C-alpha positions in Angstrom: -0.2 0.2 0.1 3.1 2.6 0.5 3.0 2.9 -3.3 -0.8 3.8 -3.7 -1.7 7.6 -3.8 -5.0 8.3 -2.7 -6.5 11.3 -3.2 -9.5 12.5 -0.6 -11.7 15.2 -1.5 -14.8 16.5 -3.5 -15.3 16.3 -7.2 -16.6 19.4 -8.1 -14.0 21.3 -5.7 -11.9 23.5 -8.1 -8.6 22.9 -6.2 -9.5 19.0 -6.5 -9.6 19.6 -10.1 -6.5 21.5 -10.3 -4.8 18.9 -8.1 -6.2 16.3 -10.1 -4.8 17.9 -13.7 -1.5 18.3 -12.0 -1.1 14.5 -11.0 -2.8 13.7 -14.5 -0.2 15.9 -16.4 2.7 14.3 -14.4 1.9 10.6 -15.1 1.5 9.9 -11.1 -1.4 7.1 -10.9 -3.9 7.8 -8.0 -7.3 6.8 -6.5 -9.9 9.6 -5.9 -12.0 8.9 -2.9 -15.0 11.2 -2.9 -15.9 12.0 0.9 -18.8 13.8 0.4 -20.2 10.4 -1.4 -18.3 7.7 0.5 -17.4 9.5 3.7 -14.4 9.1 5.7 -13.9 7.3 8.8 -12.9 8.8 12.2 -9.4 7.1 12.6 -8.6 8.8 8.7 -9.5 12.2 10.2 -7.7 11.7 13.5 -4.4 10.4 11.7 -4.8 13.6 9.9 -5.0 15.7 12.6 -2.3 14.0 14.3 0.5 14.8 11.4 -0.9 18.3 10.6 -3.1 19.6 13.3 -6.8 20.0 13.4 -6.2 23.8 12.5 -4.9 22.5 9.2 -7.3 20.2 8.3 -10.5 21.9 9.2 -11.4 24.5 6.3 -12.6 27.5 8.0 -12.5 29.3 4.5 -15.8 27.9 3.3 -19.4 28.3 3.6 -19.8 24.9 5.8 -17.7 26.8 8.6 -19.5 30.1 8.0 -22.8 28.5 8.7 -21.5 27.1 11.5 -23.2 28.7 15.1 -20.7 31.1 16.5 -21.0 29.3 20.0 -19.6 26.5 18.1 -16.9 28.6 16.3 -15.8 30.1 19.6 -15.4 27.1 21.8 -13.9 24.8 19.1 -11.2 22.2 20.2 -9.3 19.2 18.6 -12.6 16.6 19.7 -15.2 18.9 18.5 -13.6 19.8 15.1 -12.8 16.2 14.7 -16.6 15.3 15.3 -17.3 18.1 12.9 -15.6 17.1 10.3 -16.9 13.2 10.6 -20.5 15.1 10.6 -20.1 17.5 7.7 -17.0 16.2 5.5 -17.2 19.4 3.2 -15.5 21.2 6.0 -12.3 19.4 5.6 -9.9 21.0 3.7 -9.4 19.8 0.3 -7.3 17.7 -1.4 -5.7 15.6 1.4 -3.4 13.5 -0.9 -2.0 10.2 0.7 1.2 8.8 -0.8 4.1 6.7 0.5 2.9 6.7 4.4 2.8 10.2 4.2 0.3 12.8 3.8 -0.2 15.9 1.9 -2.8 18.9 2.8 -3.8 21.4 0.0 -2.6 21.8 -3.5 0.8 23.5 -4.4 2.1 22.4 -7.5 5.7 23.1 -6.2 5.0 20.9 -3.0 3.6 17.8 -5.5 6.5 18.6 -7.6 9.1 18.1 -4.5 7.1 15.0 -3.0 6.8 13.0 -6.5 
């Protein structure tokens, strides 16, 4: 499994489209996991949080974050962030790319080029 690359995200996301295009243009084989349709399990989210911190994994720029009640946003911590991400996968930053026993959050052509 160490050579399997999996991209987690949402199919119609613009950032996902850019990342997929980069992978395709650079001949990188990957599997796409649409966590809007397929979901994501708790151990996966916990693993990402352990590697990158919940503040990196939780997308505070999108409408999903803005729609949360202020009392939730004002008191969020790691545990509640994980619960929110499991309840509403749209709030997970995209993409999360898992490859070679590591993960990359978000898309940067330079970061991808360094990794691959």
